Steps between C-alpha positions, in 0.01 A plus 500: 500500500260524212150371572171470313187543710130488418328837468207404723584606854257240639739235368719536804225498761503191724760250612617235251745213532587192301663165572645253249374144465761252369485160336715201600786631284488833685373678187222756531157342472314815593444771761260557778373858530405649836322834541344714771326830454609625842701371793295637786146392590522140380119479512444803278329451166730434205416550133639160393437554136689828499789359692514189278520725195781705657696188604469334161597818320808523714590143421394415150815611323564429129763249615236300694252523219755360258567201727229249421581267794487756776196516733346761721372391844253728676283446811131496416308704758183303586298824507609610151299458184651246258446759228766713677750225435404405145510864399860553622712182508621331180321171434692176472794636700341613826453289816238605753589400858236429755522386864384162608236641738332693217442192285162449664406872495157581350529543124864386485422191287323717238792739509760226440298340224479835324870578542605159367271550201684824440831300491634609840686257726401450864750464789420403858716738709574297808409134471435339844311189397167630627364518146581134415198314363305816416387542140625855499862368519451358150502856364846579637802486273774583754528400865731717713668344804670706772847351541527648850219267631603209712281263295618623161609154384154356566333793330721459190412129490130573524530768230678256273210261537287756324749490213425130448140576404572811286790738423570713809818694573642528852633844597741501795463833685741663745805326361763697687818303431644264241467201732123553522489546124668162456262331745195646323630408154585146600163455663323574172439881500532661158471864597688697765451838664719658767835671543727199478652637177625808685736300719846382392579131462810293579695804623781297665606340169475813288804564276520834312561434130734717299208648304317591823816643648540716187141623526537580867811692409299711259233554765774617735622752239142627461463577868824696530446865587698622199507211253744482210258506208760384244605202708141413573416510125792273426402252774146477365614466141712195599182326605331428165174378647468797739586750223241346270225505760576853605508647144184305405329638810612860432381480137159365600185709447492564876775760465415644159841648429507698175798301375639160562717457811811319391726538805493561877661845453228600251235382746655711777477809278139432409370389842741645757706316754252481788223347294738276307649367819157379604439321172850346517433362843173348387633349182808367682292327769275353223803369315653349817188309599560120462267327256357282775380803696146639441479820309266625777815583705601755241149644470474543876853652520401758239169573658638526850762752387251713311242487776743612775641767272155643432398472865812692609440771244137552581490455876851542642592841368852589600506243776527208258755430229307342215820361340583300816150364524506407131820298568341345810214361290699411196768305690270346762474164327863457389555224751217300354604568143859386562439244781751686717500657842396862468811596703716345232306666214518854634833468677699597195253767376576866583174556686474689829486292811140580586383375161709186534358434848146545378550259207644247752180543711679672788279770651560851365306815431433362154362167616133620527506582131605146409227374741253713313592315183450162668161598633382609157621182333328282760179714477517522880264798524496514879877504530515748214284749691738476797801558277342815351446637848858414610648671191262795521408484133172547315359151420324620185813655363715196572237258363497700177883468488470126535244467219700731278817299562322184401391661172851626445657162566252332259595751233878455514494127577353418160803673339759359736391147412 
């Protein structure tokens, strides 16, 4: 795959992850950025300003900058200088998250006053009610409630009382399924963070439409060992929407072909089958996504595929097949995209059994790689370190692959949509 990377090698130093924050309509409200300079020695000194610069550079794509309603959520380290924040994060669209126990820290009031004057929003990371009645709470714009707490309903009610006096948004954290999302939304939360959107809904009543069946048929043709290119081109051309999206994507500045691509066969000549098959997979999955599904599913599918492909190429040597790992990442959310059992999705696709078993979450030799993806996405640094050791890979190299894959996905996502 083609990729564009920053020239500065320091860009890829450190561990970076991001998580989407949704509104009540399950549209993207913003993203929380997580970063660590190193995994080992948790107490070691960290250059927070440097890591913040790296994390924001990895994230602030042209697509995000052109979206005026998208916010960036970053944890404010109590030891950091506010100038470190104001010199890096965009004003008016950045939210600084602090923990409830640091509200009373020396100098915190002055810090929050200064940040609010600079047009930054303030979020309380894990509202427990301990800060109720304190004047510092009046400086907070967003209250985050952990939906895994037993007293979550009471906490949401207390948080909503703050909204009576002044505008405050309630962010429901750790929303792990659609049922919890519905509970939080009905209780009055307006923002939602968690992995509920990665899980399929209403599987038992799913009926495959004729259009979806046709798209799955094309996907099946793509995965054949020796595909019939002419038949594939004809099948794609019959789908007007898919053909339009594919040709528009191929003629975008991302590819920079010397002449206009007017047909699938021309594209194959210019780009080659292996690379074209990857783009066809991605465009096809994008086209098949139902309108009520968040676009984050497509972004993550693309990033997962690219990340695992890079990781295999740079750490696995001959032991790993980068094409198989690319497919593992790219297809890993198909069940959520289509609201189908993964067994049903991959059952008709010509994939090898090990790949099918891994996608269906049955233990295989490839499973640790999918687990690596999950640990990165959850910013579970402790578990990530264990996974690196189990796979026997260089953490710095793999972390660089993850950051690069995020940049790559940002670049192509703007053209796909």
